[in-house]
N, C-alpha and C positions, 0 to 999 in steps of 0.2 A: 281252472285248475287243470293240472296235467297229470295224466295217469301213465305211468311207465309200466308195461307188461312185459315180463321174460318168461318164456317157455323153454325148457330144457329137457334133453334126454342123457342120461348117464351112461358112462362107458360100461361095457360088459364087465363084469366081476366086482363093480362099486357095490358095497353093502349099504343097506337102508340107514344104518347108524352113521356111516360116513357122511352121506348126503344130508341126514338131519342136522349133523354136527356143522355142516357148511351153511346150510340154511339158518341155524342158530346163530351163526356168526353175523349174517346179515341181519337178523332181527335185533341183535344187540348193537348194531351199528349206529352211532351218533355223528353227525357232521356240523361242525361248529358253525352257527349262524342260520342253519336251515332245518324248518320244521318239515316234518313229512311222516306219512303213515307208511309203513312198510308192512306186508303180510307175505307169509311165504309157506308153502306147504307141498307134501308129496301127492301125487295123483291116487285117488281112491280106487280106481280100475273099474269104475262103472261102465266104461265103453272102451272098447277094443280100439288101440292105436294111438290112444292119448300120449300127450308128452308124460314124462315121468315126474316133472316138478313144475310149479309156476311161482313166481315173485310178482307182486304187483306194489308200486310205490306211487302214492298220490303227493303232489308238490304244488305249492301255491301257483307257480308260473314258470315260465321258460328259464329266467334267470337262476330260480331254486333248482330247477332240474339240472342246469349247467353245473352249478356248484357241487350237487350230489354227484354227478357223473365224473366230475373231475377231482374229487375227494381222494387224497393219498391212501388212506386205509380203506375206502370201497375198492380202490384199484388193486391194492395188495390182497384183497379178499378174491376178487377176480383172478388174478394172477396166479395166486399160491393155492387156491382152493378150488375155485370151479373150473379153471383150464384143465386141472388134473382129474376133476370128478366127471366132466362132460364131453359127451361125443359131438354134441350139437347144443346151439342155443340161438332162439329167434328172440328178436326185440321189436317192440312197437310202443310209440309214445303217442298219444293222442288227447285232445282237449275235452274236458267234461263240460257238459251243458252248464250254462250260468245257474248257480243256485244248487247245482248238484252238492249232494254231501255223501259221505261214507257211512256204512251200516255200523 
């Protein structure tokens, strides 16, 4: 299983409602032929210096990740929504241990 993690910071002046709308677009995303579990949320502010939001996506394997990553609607959301909301994004993909399940 592959977990994709995205940490982002929003541009100055972006309202929480705008960010939440963008995160909801991702939560609603469906990619034909790819099963995945996507979670997204704003930082709770429990620690100074955190990113503003996180997105995690669990996918079966690298091929599923590639289909998700190349999906036209996913890329539209990146281009038309998050490119305007974010001042920075950090991404990492890593393999979860065999037998790992999501909560």
